[in-house]
C-alpha positions as CSV (number, residue, x, y, z in Angstrom):
1,M,-4.4,-6.6,-12.4
2,T,-6.1,-3.9,-10.4
3,I,-7.9,-1.1,-12.4
4,E,-8.6,2.3,-10.9
5,L,-9.4,5.6,-12.6
6,N,-6.5,7.9,-12.0
7,H,-7.4,11.1,-13.7
8,T,-9.6,12.6,-16.5
9,I,-9.2,15.8,-18.4
10,I,-12.1,18.3,-18.4
11,P,-12.1,21.0,-21.1
12,A,-13.1,24.4,-19.8
13,K,-13.4,28.0,-21.1
14,D,-11.6,29.1,-18.0
15,K,-9.8,26.2,-16.3
16,W,-9.2,28.0,-13.0
17,A,-12.9,29.3,-12.7
18,S,-14.2,25.8,-13.5
19,A,-11.8,24.0,-11.1
20,K,-12.6,26.4,-8.3
21,F,-16.3,26.2,-9.0
22,L,-16.3,22.4,-8.6
23,A,-13.8,22.4,-5.7
24,D,-15.9,24.8,-3.7
25,I,-19.1,22.7,-4.2
26,L,-17.3,19.5,-3.1
27,N,-15.2,21.2,-0.4
28,L,-12.0,20.3,-2.1
29,E,-8.9,22.3,-3.3
30,A,-8.2,23.4,-6.8
31,G,-4.6,23.4,-7.9
32,P,-1.7,23.9,-7.8
33,E,-1.5,24.2,-11.6
34,W,0.5,21.3,-13.1
35,G,1.6,21.7,-16.7
36,H,-1.4,23.3,-18.4
37,F,-3.9,21.6,-16.0
38,V,-5.6,22.8,-12.9
39,P,-6.3,19.6,-10.9
40,V,-9.1,18.9,-8.4
41,K,-8.2,15.8,-6.4
42,T,-11.0,13.7,-4.9
43,D,-10.7,11.8,-1.6
44,N,-10.1,8.5,-3.5
45,G,-7.1,10.0,-5.4
46,V,-8.7,10.6,-8.7
47,T,-7.8,14.0,-10.2
48,L,-10.1,16.0,-12.5
49,D,-7.6,18.0,-14.6
50,F,-9.2,21.1,-16.0
51,S,-7.6,22.4,-19.2
52,D,-8.4,25.6,-21.2
53,S,-10.2,24.8,-24.5
54,T,-12.8,26.4,-26.8
55,D,-13.9,23.3,-28.7
56,F,-15.9,20.8,-26.5
57,G,-19.3,19.4,-25.9
58,P,-21.0,18.9,-22.5
59,R,-20.0,15.8,-20.5
60,H,-21.4,14.0,-17.5
61,F,-19.6,13.4,-14.2
62,A,-21.0,11.7,-11.2
63,F,-19.6,11.9,-7.6
64,L,-20.4,9.6,-4.7
65,V,-20.7,11.8,-1.6
66,S,-21.5,11.1,2.1
67,D,-24.9,11.8,3.5
68,S,-23.4,14.7,5.4
69,Y,-23.5,16.8,2.2
70,Y,-26.5,19.1,2.3
71,A,-28.3,21.5,-0.1
72,N,-28.4,25.1,0.9
73,F,-31.9,25.8,2.2
74,R,-31.6,29.5,1.2
75,R,-32.0,28.9,-2.5
76,E,-34.3,31.4,-4.2
77,R,-36.0,28.6,-6.2
78,P,-36.2,25.2,-4.5
79,G,-34.5,22.4,-6.4
80,E,-35.4,18.8,-6.7
81,I,-33.5,15.7,-5.6
82,N,-34.0,12.1,-6.7
83,Q,-34.1,9.2,-4.3
84,L,-32.8,6.4,-6.4
85,Y,-31.4,3.2,-4.9
86,G,-31.9,4.3,-1.3
87,G,-29.9,7.5,-1.7
88,R,-30.3,11.1,-2.8
89,G,-29.0,12.8,-5.9
90,V,-29.0,16.2,-7.6
91,Y,-27.9,17.5,-11.0
92,F,-26.4,20.9,-11.7
93,D,-24.7,22.7,-14.6
94,D,-21.1,23.9,-14.3
95,P,-20.0,27.1,-16.1
96,N,-19.2,25.1,-19.3
97,G,-22.6,23.4,-19.5
98,H,-21.3,20.1,-18.2
99,L,-23.9,18.1,-16.3
100,M,-22.6,17.4,-12.8
101,E,-24.3,14.9,-10.4
102,L,-23.9,14.3,-6.7
103,I,-25.2,11.0,-5.3
104,T,-25.2,9.6,-1.8
105,R,-25.4,5.9,-2.9
106,P,-24.0,4.2,-6.0
107,Y,-26.6,3.3,-8.6
108,G,-27.6,-0.3,-8.7
109,P,-29.6,-2.7,-6.5
110,V,-30.0,-1.8,-2.8
111,P,-27.8,-4.2,-0.8
112,Q,-29.6,-6.5,1.7
113,G,-29.9,-4.7,5.0
114,G,-29.2,-1.3,3.3
């Protein structure tokens, strides 16, 4: 049996604003709306289905991105990145207080020759 994550539901105060916020950062598309969800589909086919809600706590989501993803050097306050496991990572809050993370290498031991 092969196991893959297909989708997850992310509660949001405004599903369109939240989906667009993340899609813009990751250079992806938000929508089209499906049922009462606004999906953001990642390159490996997983959808993050944003749904309007008022009762939720912050959650954590991590995304593996290529090294070609850069931070904007025009930030008013310089941010910090980590350099765990031979890659780079950064954390940021979305409009709902969820902690989002971008990483350039999966966490774990650095492979030989990597």
